[in-house]
N, C-alpha and C positions, 0 to 999 in steps of 0.2 A: 330493896326492902330489907328491913332488919330481921334477925332471926326470931324475935318475939312475935312479930306480926305473922310470919309464916307458921309458927307453932299454933297461934290462935286460929288461923284459917284452917289448918290441918285438923285441929281438934273439933272445930265447928263442922267441918265436912264429915268427920267421923261420927259425930253425934247425929247429924242428919241421916247418914246411912243407917245407923243403928235404929233411929226412930222409924225408918221405913220398914224395917224387918218385921215387926209385929203385924203390920198391915198385910204384907206379902204372905206371912205365915197363916193368916186366917182365910186366905183365898185358896180354897181347895179346887180339885179338878171340876167339880160340878158348877162352881161359880165362875171360874176362869174360862171354862169351856162348856157353856150350858147345853150345847147340842152334842157333846161327845157321847158316843154310844159304847166305846170300848169297855169290856168287862162283863160281869155277870149280873143278870137281872132276874127277878122272879115276881110272880103275882098271879092274877087270875082274871076270869071274866066268863064269857059265854061262847059256845060254839053251836052254830046251827048247821044241821046236816041236810044233805040233798033229800032225805026221806021226809023232812019237815020237822023232825024232832030237834029239841034244843036242850043242851046240857051245860051245867056249870063246869068250868075247866080250871086247873091249876097248871102253871107253866114255869119253866126255867129256861132262860136263853143266855147264850154267850156270844158276844160280838167281838170280832177281831178285825183289825184293819185300822183305818183312820183317814182323816182328811175328808175326801169326798165320797169314799165308799167303804162298806163293811160287809163281811160275811157273817151270817147268823146261823147258829145251830141251836135248835130248840126242841124240847120235849114237853108235851102237854098230856095231862091225864084227865079223863072224864069218868063218869060212873061206868061207861061201857067199854073203856079201854085206854090204852096209852099209844101215843104216836110221836114220831120224831120227824122233823122237817128241817130243811136248810133254805136259806134265802140269801140274796145279794141285794143290798139297798144302796141307793145313791142320794147324796144330799141335793135337795131341790130348793131349799131356803135356809134361813138362819137356824131353825130347829126342826126342820121337816126332811123326811127321807121317803123315797119311793123305790120299789123294785119288784122282784118276782120271787116266789117260793116254790119249792117242790117237796112233796111228801111221796117218796118212792114206795113206801109200804102200802099205801092205799091208791097210788097212781093219781094223785091230786096235784094240780098245778094252778097257780093263780098269782094275784097281785098282793102286795103288802105295802101299807103306809104306816110310817112311824112318826110321831110328834113327841119331842122331848120337852119336858117341863122340869128343869133342874135335875133332881134325883128320881124323877118318875117319867114314865112315857106311856102314851096311848098307842095301841097297835090295832090295826084293822087288816084282816085278811079276807080275800074272797076269791073263789075259783071253783069250777066244776060243781056248782050247786051248793058248795059249803062256804060258810062265812064265820068269822070270829071277831069279837071285840074284846080286847084285853087291856088291862092296866098293870104295868110292871114297875117295880122299884129296884134301885141298886141294892145288891146283896153285900 
């Protein structure tokens, strides 16, 4: 091959590589990894207590880990108080996680389910007569 042909091929390959960069640049973590939980999330929903009362809640959660399992530390506040809990969740499907939580402050243990929808997630907790339904978004 002569040098002119090699130069043209190299320039063409370089243009193709550069053309692909904008596409890669637009794919952020939420699109590339739609079910990734890592990071901070916040939002709210409802908490139902063993007493039968139901209160609106605001929550902040931090997920650490990756792949198939995450550790969650979360704090939620309602009109009657504030509580912190920890959980471990394991991937059960493409965007679904399941695990257990503990709130040592009130001695409550139970199950947690998380479903990720891009930059938001639905969270359900239940245990010891208490239940919560939350919708969280990336912070």
